[in-house]
Backbone bond lengths (Angstrom), bond angles and torsions (degrees), N, CA, C in turn:
res aa  C-N    CA-C-N  psi(-1)  N-CA   C-N-CA  omega(-1)  CA-C   N-CA-C  phi
1 X - - - 1.464 - - 1.523 109.34 -
2 X 1.327 117.11 136.50 1.452 121.24 -178.31 1.529 110.94 -86.80
3 X 1.333 114.83 160.64 1.452 121.55 -178.13 1.515 110.10 -123.45
4 X 1.333 115.87 135.61 1.461 121.99 176.36 1.512 109.41 -117.91
5 X 1.333 116.45 137.12 1.466 122.02 175.09 1.522 107.65 -109.45
6 X 1.331 115.66 129.04 1.460 122.01 -176.26 1.517 109.14 -124.80
7 X 1.318 117.35 122.49 1.461 120.21 174.36 1.531 108.78 -90.88
8 X 1.332 115.06 148.84 1.461 118.90 -175.64 1.515 111.00 61.91
9 X 1.331 115.84 44.93 1.471 120.79 -168.30 1.518 114.59 -83.30
10 X 1.327 118.45 -12.94 1.463 119.38 -169.56 1.520 113.96 -87.25
11 X 1.321 118.05 -6.34 1.463 119.28 -177.82 1.521 110.11 -149.70
12 X 1.329 115.07 161.76 1.445 121.53 170.13 1.511 115.36 58.75
13 X 1.325 115.73 -137.00 1.460 121.63 -177.27 1.520 110.63 -62.60
14 X 1.331 117.22 -37.98 1.464 119.66 178.79 1.509 112.32 -60.71
15 X 1.328 117.23 -42.87 1.466 120.92 178.09 1.521 110.64 -65.79
16 X 1.325 117.42 -36.35 1.463 120.78 178.05 1.528 110.91 -65.85
17 X 1.323 116.95 -39.96 1.467 119.97 174.81 1.527 110.09 -61.64
18 X 1.324 116.97 -43.31 1.460 120.54 -179.17 1.518 110.98 -61.74
19 X 1.326 117.54 -44.85 1.480 120.92 179.19 1.521 110.88 -61.41
20 X 1.316 116.63 -47.29 1.465 120.12 -176.34 1.529 111.78 -66.99
21 X 1.321 117.07 -45.64 1.464 120.00 -177.81 1.518 111.43 -68.25
22 X 1.325 117.96 -36.57 1.460 120.51 175.32 1.523 110.81 -64.74
23 X 1.320 116.67 -42.38 1.467 120.53 178.52 1.526 111.12 -62.90
24 X 1.332 116.71 -30.10 1.463 121.19 178.44 1.527 112.54 -82.70
25 X 1.349 117.21 -1.58 1.456 120.85 175.22 1.513 116.06 94.87
26 X 1.317 117.84 13.03 1.465 120.77 178.28 1.528 110.39 -84.57
27 X 1.321 116.88 137.17 1.454 120.39 166.02 1.522 108.28 -69.95
28 X 1.334 116.65 156.46 1.449 120.34 -173.06 1.523 112.36 -130.54
29 X 1.318 115.30 149.17 1.456 123.02 164.26 1.525 105.03 -117.36
30 X 1.315 116.46 113.63 1.458 122.36 -174.07 1.524 109.59 -100.44
31 X 1.333 116.10 125.11 1.461 121.50 -174.13 1.524 110.03 -122.23
32 X 1.316 116.37 127.57 1.468 122.93 174.01 1.521 107.44 -166.45
33 X 1.345 115.79 -177.85 1.470 119.70 -176.88 1.521 112.84 -89.66
34 X 1.327 117.89 -23.31 1.459 122.57 -171.85 1.528 110.01 -98.74
35 X 1.328 116.98 104.60 1.462 121.19 -176.56 1.522 111.95 -62.03
36 X 1.322 116.80 -39.86 1.460 119.84 -178.13 1.535 111.12 -63.30
37 X 1.320 116.81 -46.16 1.465 119.83 178.83 1.523 111.12 -65.28
38 X 1.315 116.93 -38.48 1.464 120.71 177.51 1.524 111.10 -61.51
39 X 1.309 116.38 -45.00 1.467 120.30 -178.88 1.520 111.23 -64.23
40 X 1.317 116.89 -41.93 1.468 120.40 177.25 1.524 111.02 -62.57
41 X 1.326 116.10 -42.57 1.462 119.89 179.31 1.522 111.32 -64.91
42 X 1.330 117.04 -44.37 1.453 120.87 -179.54 1.526 111.30 -61.82
43 X 1.321 116.65 -42.96 1.465 120.77 179.40 1.523 111.29 -63.32
44 X 1.319 116.50 -44.85 1.464 120.52 -179.16 1.529 111.45 -62.50
45 X 1.331 117.40 -45.14 1.465 120.27 -178.51 1.523 111.63 -69.08
46 X 1.321 116.37 -36.75 1.474 119.69 176.40 1.524 110.56 -64.17
47 X 1.325 117.24 -47.48 1.458 121.05 -177.32 1.527 111.73 -66.02
48 X 1.312 116.53 -36.96 1.457 120.33 -175.71 1.526 112.61 -78.90
49 X 1.341 116.95 -38.30 1.463 119.67 -171.06 1.528 113.87 -117.26
50 X 1.343 117.91 -6.38 1.458 120.26 178.16 1.515 114.25 71.67
51 X 1.317 117.16 21.68 1.469 120.43 179.25 1.523 109.51 -99.50
52 X 1.333 116.01 164.48 1.455 120.70 174.55 1.520 108.61 -88.47
53 X 1.321 116.82 131.88 1.461 121.52 -178.98 1.521 108.85 -127.34
54 X 1.304 115.87 109.04 1.462 123.07 -179.49 1.525 109.45 -89.72
55 X 1.322 116.85 141.06 1.466 122.32 -179.67 1.525 109.64 -105.56
56 X 1.336 115.96 130.13 1.456 121.08 176.97 1.528 108.08 -133.12
57 X 1.329 116.06 105.63 1.458 120.78 179.85 1.519 109.34 -82.18
58 X 1.341 116.29 122.91 1.460 119.78 -177.94 1.522 109.96 -157.17
59 X 1.323 115.49 139.37 1.456 122.26 174.06 1.524 107.39 -102.82
60 X 1.329 116.62 110.57 1.460 120.81 -175.36 1.521 113.14 -77.05
61 X 1.304 117.38 3.17 1.463 121.06 171.11 1.523 111.16 -87.97
62 X 1.346 117.22 2.90 1.463 122.30 179.48 1.520 110.11 -123.67
63 X 1.328 116.33 151.74 1.466 120.41 176.30 1.522 111.08 -61.29
64 X 1.337 116.05 -39.17 1.455 120.03 -178.45 1.525 111.10 -63.12
65 X 1.321 116.28 -41.69 1.450 120.10 179.39 1.510 112.38 -65.70
66 X 1.323 116.93 -45.07 1.464 120.66 178.87 1.526 110.04 -61.98
67 X 1.321 116.80 -44.65 1.466 120.62 -177.61 1.521 111.33 -63.87
68 X 1.327 117.89 -38.17 1.460 120.69 179.09 1.520 111.18 -61.61
69 X 1.324 116.50 -42.97 1.462 119.71 -179.86 1.524 110.69 -72.13
70 X 1.338 117.23 -39.92 1.461 120.62 178.23 1.528 110.94 -60.78
71 X 1.328 116.43 -39.30 1.470 120.19 178.32 1.519 110.95 -63.00
72 X 1.325 116.45 -42.17 1.475 119.25 177.95 1.522 111.06 -64.24
73 X 1.308 117.42 -39.39 1.463 120.50 179.94 1.524 111.68 -67.12
74 X 1.320 116.61 -27.70 1.455 120.16 -179.74 1.513 114.59 -88.73
75 X 1.319 117.91 2.59 1.468 122.08 -179.00 1.527 109.94 -71.69
76 X 1.332 116.09 106.84 1.477 120.08 -177.79 1.520 112.46 -73.10
77 X 1.321 118.45 -21.91 1.471 120.55 -179.69 1.518 112.10 -78.95
78 X 1.325 116.75 -28.02 1.464 121.93 178.22 1.525 108.61 -127.51
79 X 1.328 116.60 72.79 1.460 120.34 -169.56 1.527 113.93 -67.32
80 X 1.313 114.52 148.75 1.462 122.52 172.49 1.525 107.55 -101.10
81 X 1.323 115.86 126.23 1.468 121.19 -176.19 1.521 112.90 -94.37
82 X 1.340 116.43 -24.12 1.460 121.10 179.39 1.520 108.96 -140.81
83 X 1.330 115.97 126.39 1.462 122.22 174.33 1.521 108.72 -108.16
84 X 1.331 116.23 129.81 1.458 121.40 172.87 1.526 107.42 -115.56
85 X 1.325 115.88 103.81 1.460 121.76 176.94 1.519 108.42 -83.86
86 X 1.319 116.00 90.75 1.463 120.96 -173.90 1.530 113.74 -109.96
87 X 1.317 118.03 -21.75 1.467 120.46 -174.53 1.519 111.08 -56.26
88 X 1.331 115.96 135.20 1.455 119.83 178.90 1.516 110.92 -179.64
89 X 1.319 115.89 171.96 1.453 120.30 -179.50 1.525 108.75 -159.97
90 X 1.332 116.09 169.55 1.450 121.72 176.46 1.519 110.66 -120.90
91 X 1.319 116.48 154.71 1.462 122.30 174.63 1.521 109.49 -108.12
92 X 1.305 116.45 138.25 1.452 120.57 177.77 1.524 109.64 -85.15
93 X 1.318 116.10 128.68 1.455 120.09 178.10 1.510 112.29 121.84
94 X 1.329 115.59 160.64 1.456 121.53 179.51 1.522 110.82 -87.14
95 X 1.317 114.27 170.74 1.455 120.65 177.78 1.535 110.33 -54.25
96 X 1.318 115.80 135.52 1.472 127.36 -175.74 1.519 113.19 77.94
97 X 1.345 117.63 -12.38 1.462 119.50 172.35 1.527 111.17 -87.04
98 X 1.320 116.40 -20.66 1.467 121.92 -178.12 1.525 109.17 -92.22
99 X 1.325 119.14 131.66 1.462 121.12 178.30 1.532 111.62 -55.96
100 X 1.319 116.52 140.97 1.454 120.95 -178.29 1.531 111.65 -58.11
101 X 1.320 117.34 -35.61 1.470 119.71 179.61 1.526 111.10 -60.71
102 X 1.331 116.85 -36.98 1.463 120.80 178.91 1.520 110.92 -71.24
103 X 1.335 116.93 -38.22 1.460 120.24 177.42 1.533 110.43 -63.55
104 X 1.320 116.76 -43.27 1.468 120.56 -179.39 1.528 111.48 -67.57
105 X 1.327 115.68 -35.12 1.459 118.89 176.68 1.529 110.29 -63.90
106 X 1.334 116.92 -39.14 1.456 120.10 177.40 1.525 111.11 -62.88
107 X 1.327 116.82 -44.23 1.465 120.50 178.50 1.526 110.68 -61.48
108 X 1.319 116.55 -37.87 1.467 121.20 178.66 1.531 110.43 -59.93
109 X 1.326 116.20 -46.47 1.471 120.80 -176.25 1.521 111.70 -76.52
110 X 1.333 117.10 -45.75 1.463 120.78 -172.99 1.519 113.52 -80.15
111 X 1.332 117.10 -27.96 1.464 120.13 -174.54 1.532 111.73 -112.41
112 X 1.338 116.58 -63.66 1.466 118.20 -175.23 1.524 112.20 -62.35
113 X 1.316 117.52 -45.59 1.463 119.36 -179.65 1.518 111.34 -63.14
114 X 1.323 117.21 -41.86 1.471 120.45 179.00 1.526 110.69 -62.32
115 X 1.320 116.70 -43.27 1.466 120.60 178.42 1.522 111.47 -61.73
116 X 1.317 116.36 -50.83 1.461 119.68 -174.96 1.521 112.30 -69.12
117 X 1.310 117.71 -39.58 1.461 119.57 -179.24 1.513 111.91 -73.38
118 X 1.325 116.99 -39.76 1.471 119.34 175.74 1.517 110.49 -61.31
119 X 1.326 116.89 -41.65 1.465 120.74 -179.69 1.524 111.36 -64.75
120 X 1.335 116.91 -43.31 1.467 119.99 178.92 1.518 110.90 -63.57
121 X 1.316 116.47 -42.05 1.467 120.21 -177.69 1.519 111.77 -69.04
122 X 1.329 116.82 -48.76 1.460 119.21 -174.00 1.521 112.91 -70.85
123 X 1.331 117.41 -28.18 1.469 118.95 175.94 1.518 110.48 -61.32
124 X 1.347 116.33 -43.92 1.463 120.29 178.49 1.526 111.28 -71.34
125 X 1.329 116.50 -38.83 1.466 120.10 -179.40 1.526 111.52 -65.51
126 X 1.319 117.22 -39.87 1.462 120.04 -179.49 1.523 111.29 -63.18
127 X 1.317 117.20 -35.90 1.467 120.09 176.48 1.520 111.28 -60.81
128 X 1.343 117.28 -37.62 1.465 121.85 -179.24 1.521 112.66 -85.36
129 X 1.325 116.64 -14.83 1.456 120.70 179.50 1.508 114.36 78.77
130 X 1.332 117.09 21.32 1.468 120.02 178.90 1.531 109.45 -163.91
131 X 1.328 114.71 158.03 1.459 120.62 177.02 1.514 110.95 143.65
132 X 1.324 115.41 170.95 1.453 120.12 -179.27 1.515 111.69 -149.92
133 X 1.331 115.14 151.88 1.466 122.36 177.24 1.516 108.08 -133.84
134 X 1.332 116.34 129.56 1.463 122.38 171.40 1.523 106.88 -113.82
135 X 1.324 116.29 116.50 1.459 121.63 176.02 1.525 108.08 -102.28
136 X 1.323 116.09 114.40 1.461 120.06 -176.44 1.528 109.15 -77.82
137 X 1.323 115.23 115.57 1.463 122.16 176.92 1.524 107.85 -107.59
138 X 1.321 117.69 -129.30 1.463 121.48 -177.63 1.518 108.38 -176.01
139 X 1.333 116.94 156.70 1.465 119.29 170.65 1.525 110.65 -64.25
140 X 1.337 116.84 -16.02 1.472 120.21 174.90 1.516 111.54 -61.57
141 X 1.333 117.71 -17.91 1.458 121.51 177.55 1.521 112.39 -63.15
142 X 1.330 117.10 -21.37 1.453 121.04 -172.94 1.525 113.87 -102.85
143 X 1.342 116.88 5.16 1.465 120.44 178.63 1.524 108.98 -127.54
144 X 1.347 117.33 148.24 1.473 120.21 -178.93 1.515 110.73 -78.94
145 X 1.325 116.61 95.54 1.450 118.84 -175.23 1.516 112.18 -150.01
146 X 1.312 118.09 84.14 1.450 122.62 166.42 1.522 116.10 65.59
147 X 1.317 114.09 -170.99 1.461 121.82 -174.64 1.522 111.94 -66.23
148 X 1.328 117.12 -37.98 1.462 118.97 -179.54 1.524 110.41 -60.06
149 X 1.330 116.66 -52.87 1.461 119.94 -179.77 1.516 112.07 -61.89
150 X 1.335 116.44 -39.79 1.465 120.18 179.59 1.526 111.15 -63.41
151 X 1.324 116.58 -41.42 1.465 119.30 -180.00 1.527 111.40 -66.70
152 X 1.331 116.46 -36.81 1.458 119.52 178.80 1.528 111.59 -73.88
153 X 1.339 117.02 -30.51 1.462 119.82 173.50 1.528 110.10 -63.45
154 X 1.329 115.63 -39.03 1.470 119.36 175.76 1.523 110.64 -60.50
155 X 1.330 117.01 -43.83 1.470 120.72 179.79 1.529 110.64 -57.27
156 X 1.325 116.82 -44.72 1.466 120.62 -179.26 1.526 110.64 -63.73
157 X 1.331 117.21 -49.74 1.457 120.63 -177.67 1.530 111.61 -64.25
158 X 1.311 115.95 -43.25 1.466 119.92 178.70 1.520 111.21 -61.02
159 X 1.321 116.45 -46.09 1.471 120.26 -177.56 1.517 111.36 -63.45
160 X 1.325 117.19 -43.38 1.458 120.17 178.94 1.526 111.17 -63.42
161 X 1.321 116.86 -42.01 1.459 119.69 179.42 1.516 112.47 -66.56
162 X 1.330 116.98 -43.00 1.465 120.50 178.39 1.518 111.01 -64.86
163 X 1.342 116.66 -37.68 1.464 120.40 178.36 1.529 110.97 -61.54
164 X 1.329 116.51 -40.86 1.466 119.55 177.59 1.525 111.25 -64.60
165 X 1.325 116.00 -43.03 1.463 119.45 -178.40 1.526 112.36 -66.37
166 X 1.339 117.08 -28.17 1.467 120.81 -178.30 1.527 112.22 -99.77
167 X 1.312 117.56 8.53 1.465 120.71 179.38 1.534 110.32 -57.15
168 X 1.316 115.69 133.11 1.458 120.87 -179.81 1.512 114.79 87.50
169 X 1.338 116.96 -3.71 1.468 120.83 -177.90 1.525 112.54 -88.07
170 X 1.336 116.98 -12.23 1.460 120.74 -173.77 1.510 113.23 91.20
171 X 1.339 117.46 -0.59 1.459 122.16 -179.80 1.524 108.89 -104.59
172 X 1.329 116.53 126.65 1.455 121.25 179.56 1.519 110.18 -106.17
173 X 1.316 115.87 140.03 1.461 121.37 175.97 1.527 108.92 -128.48
174 X 1.315 115.80 140.06 1.458 120.60 -179.38 1.515 110.57 -145.43
175 X 1.330 116.10 135.47 1.461 122.09 171.57 1.523 107.86 -93.59
176 X 1.326 116.32 123.99 1.464 122.49 179.43 1.527 108.22 -97.38
177 X 1.335 116.34 124.01 1.465 121.26 -174.06 1.525 110.67 -121.91
178 X 1.317 117.54 81.82 1.464 120.45 177.36 1.516 111.43 -80.82
179 X 1.331 115.16 169.62 1.452 121.51 169.62 1.512 108.92 -99.94
180 X 1.322 116.81 -137.28 1.464 121.09 -179.47 1.527 110.00 -75.58
181 X 1.325 116.20 125.86 1.461 122.50 -179.04 1.521 108.05 -122.80
182 X 1.320 116.20 138.92 1.468 119.80 -178.44 1.531 109.52 -75.12
183 X 1.332 115.30 94.02 1.458 122.93 -179.59 1.530 108.08 -140.85
184 X 1.337 115.84 -170.17 1.464 121.44 176.95 1.524 112.67 -82.15
185 X 1.326 117.56 -3.20 1.460 121.76 -168.76 1.529 112.72 -54.08
186 X 1.331 116.72 -54.11 1.456 119.97 -174.17 1.525 111.88 -70.62
187 X 1.325 116.33 -35.48 1.464 120.06 178.63 1.524 110.54 -64.04
188 X 1.337 116.90 -43.98 1.467 120.33 179.53 1.521 111.44 -62.28
189 X 1.326 116.15 -34.03 1.461 120.25 -178.79 1.526 112.52 -84.50
190 X 1.340 117.22 -4.93 1.451 120.76 -178.91 1.509 113.33 72.18
191 X 1.335 116.39 28.29 1.462 121.85 -177.59 1.518 110.34 -99.21
192 X 1.315 117.00 132.06 1.453 121.36 174.99 1.518 111.17 -74.98
193 X 1.316 116.68 150.27 1.472 120.69 -179.38 1.527 111.71 -128.96
194 X 1.321 117.35 12.23 1.461 119.93 -175.90 1.521 112.52 -64.50
195 X 1.343 116.84 -25.83 1.460 119.66 -177.86 1.526 113.38 -89.76
196 X 1.333 117.75 6.79 1.459 121.25 179.79 1.524 109.10 -92.70
197 X 1.336 118.64 119.61 1.471 120.58 -179.31 1.529 111.40 -61.53
198 X 1.324 116.67 150.03 1.464 121.29 -178.62 1.520 112.67 -58.06
199 X 1.344 116.83 -35.19 1.465 119.20 -175.76 1.534 112.91 -66.07
200 X 1.337 116.98 -17.46 1.461 120.14 -177.43 1.523 113.04 -85.56
201 X 1.334 117.50 -9.11 1.457 120.16 -177.44 1.527 110.93 -85.95
202 X 1.330 115.76 137.51 1.462 122.41 -179.11 1.520 110.29 -113.80
203 X 1.326 116.00 154.87 1.458 122.81 175.25 1.522 109.39 -90.46
204 X 1.319 117.18 129.65 1.468 121.35 -174.23 1.523 112.29 -62.92
205 X 1.310 118.57 -40.33 1.463 120.80 -178.22 1.533 111.59 -67.40
206 X 1.326 116.92 -41.56 1.468 119.81 177.14 1.519 110.85 -66.42
207 X 1.325 115.78 -37.20 1.454 120.71 178.28 1.525 111.27 -60.99
208 X 1.323 116.42 -44.85 1.459 120.83 -179.71 1.525 110.95 -65.29
209 X 1.314 117.76 -40.78 1.466 121.12 177.99 1.527 110.50 -59.13
210 X 1.331 116.68 -44.22 1.463 120.37 179.08 1.524 111.18 -67.05
211 X 1.324 116.60 -38.42 1.462 120.30 -179.87 1.525 111.42 -63.94
212 X 1.315 117.75 -44.00 1.465 120.59 -179.95 1.522 111.25 -66.08
213 X 1.325 117.05 -33.50 1.469 120.41 174.84 1.524 110.42 -64.54
214 X 1.337 116.26 -44.13 1.461 119.87 178.77 1.526 111.41 -64.06
215 X 1.339 117.39 -38.69 1.467 120.18 177.81 1.520 110.39 -62.36
216 X 1.321 116.76 -43.92 1.465 121.04 179.57 1.526 111.50 -63.19
217 X 1.329 116.91 -29.00 1.466 121.56 179.20 1.523 112.72 -82.30
218 X 1.316 116.84 -4.97 1.454 120.68 177.43 1.510 115.44 84.91
219 X 1.324 117.80 17.81 1.455 119.89 178.42 1.522 110.59 -74.48
220 X 1.327 116.59 144.88 1.460 120.42 179.46 1.527 111.88 -98.17
221 X 1.333 117.72 -16.67 1.460 122.36 173.57 1.522 107.73 -134.17
222 X 1.317 116.27 130.34 1.462 121.59 -179.92 1.520 109.81 -122.02
223 X 1.342 116.20 120.14 1.462 122.27 168.31 1.528 104.51 -111.88
224 X 1.326 117.50 93.65 1.472 121.05 -161.55 1.524 115.08 -85.95
225 X 1.315 117.43 50.64 1.449 119.77 174.49 1.523 108.63 -166.95
226 X 1.332 118.16 132.90 1.469 120.69 -178.20 1.523 113.30 -58.62
227 X 1.323 117.61 -33.90 1.460 120.59 -179.87 1.520 111.10 -63.08
228 X 1.316 116.03 -44.88 1.452 119.01 -179.04 1.519 112.21 -76.29
229 X 1.328 117.57 -29.87 1.464 119.05 173.44 1.530 109.86 -59.63
230 X 1.336 115.95 -44.84 1.464 120.09 179.16 1.526 110.71 -65.45
231 X 1.336 116.72 -42.12 1.453 120.79 -178.83 1.522 111.30 -63.90
232 X 1.328 117.26 -41.17 1.455 120.51 179.55 1.527 110.97 -70.60
233 X 1.337 116.91 -28.08 1.457 119.61 173.27 1.520 111.31 -63.03
234 X 1.336 116.33 -40.39 1.461 121.14 176.58 1.525 110.98 -67.14
235 X 1.322 115.94 -38.09 1.466 120.32 179.07 1.522 110.71 -58.82
236 X 1.326 117.02 -41.17 1.467 120.83 -178.48 1.523 111.61 -62.47
237 X 1.338 117.06 -28.90 1.467 120.98 -177.61 1.520 112.96 -92.99
238 X 1.333 117.21 -4.68 1.458 121.25 -177.44 1.521 110.36 -90.83
239 X 1.344 118.47 132.31 1.478 120.16 177.74 1.526 110.96 -55.87
240 X 1.320 116.64 140.41 1.464 121.31 -176.43 1.521 111.73 -60.00
241 X 1.324 117.66 -36.54 1.466 119.87 -179.10 1.518 111.27 -64.40
242 X 1.340 116.99 -41.02 1.452 121.07 178.38 1.517 111.04 -69.93
243 X 1.327 115.46 -40.72 1.459 120.66 -179.20 1.520 110.73 -62.74
244 X 1.327 116.86 -39.52 1.461 120.36 178.71 1.509 112.46 -61.54
245 X 1.349 116.70 -38.69 1.459 119.92 177.88 1.505 112.77 -66.40
246 X 1.340 116.56 -39.10 1.468 120.56 179.50 1.516 110.84 -65.81
247 X 1.320 117.07 -45.75 1.462 119.65 -177.60 1.513 111.75 -70.16
248 X 1.322 118.16 -28.88 1.459 120.15 176.90 1.518 111.52 -63.48
249 X 1.333 116.66 -36.09 1.456 119.58 -179.36 1.520 112.38 -72.41
250 X 1.340 117.68 -19.51 1.462 119.57 179.85 1.522 111.59 -82.65
251 X 1.341 117.53 -15.17 1.458 119.77 -174.19 1.520 109.19 77.07
252 X 1.340 116.30 -173.72 1.463 120.26 -176.79 1.513 108.75 -91.97
253 X 1.306 116.58 70.59 1.453 119.35 -173.45 1.519 112.74 -118.11
254 X 1.324 116.23 8.26 1.450 118.62 175.42 1.523 108.08 -79.69
255 X 1.300 117.44 120.34 1.458 118.30 178.33 1.500 111.19 178.27
256 X 1.340 117.29 128.55 1.435 120.68 -173.49 1.512 115.02 -89.55
257 X 1.328 119.33 -29.30 1.444 119.72 -163.27 1.481 110.18 -81.19
């Protein structure tokens, strides 16, 4: 039986990955900051699907938290076959309105943690000749919009580059780029969503199903919905100066998790 490790597993896209992978018979390593929520989630998934669900409490905004997860990913006796780097958050406010400490914390979680955990996982996976990594980014990666979008753009570029370097090793890497997903993400960040049209909202479970299909097909970037594929096609043809003005009026509300 294979094992998947999911960061930010207790809510949103991470919880949807946990439900789907457990239903498919994968054992899980569930990672988040809240031990009580993790334990409840692990018990529910074990009871419902008969899989083993390990709890690992870690704050990926700290070196200690990142190192704890990296150590688990490097455990050759209990290998992880699939890593889902999902942990993330958004800050409310425009550039210079957000405290620098909050911006740096975002970079720690979205960039440093993704780099270190992907590296720990793929080093072990390459030795075995198999494995997969899904790094959750966002369609915000493709528009000029603040630290959140910049950090997610890094995730996309890093994942594509690492995938090329590991081609032929049996290890697959994919950046998942959702749009707006009905989760706790925006509420936790204190972001309003009243101005987001209904058609732009995605279902987390359907999103995960599409993402896993894209991973199996060997794609390195997944935009798992026809609506957003079309929208991102338009983005590519829009002048950057105009695009920046449009995204500025939306505020910092791009975020999937």
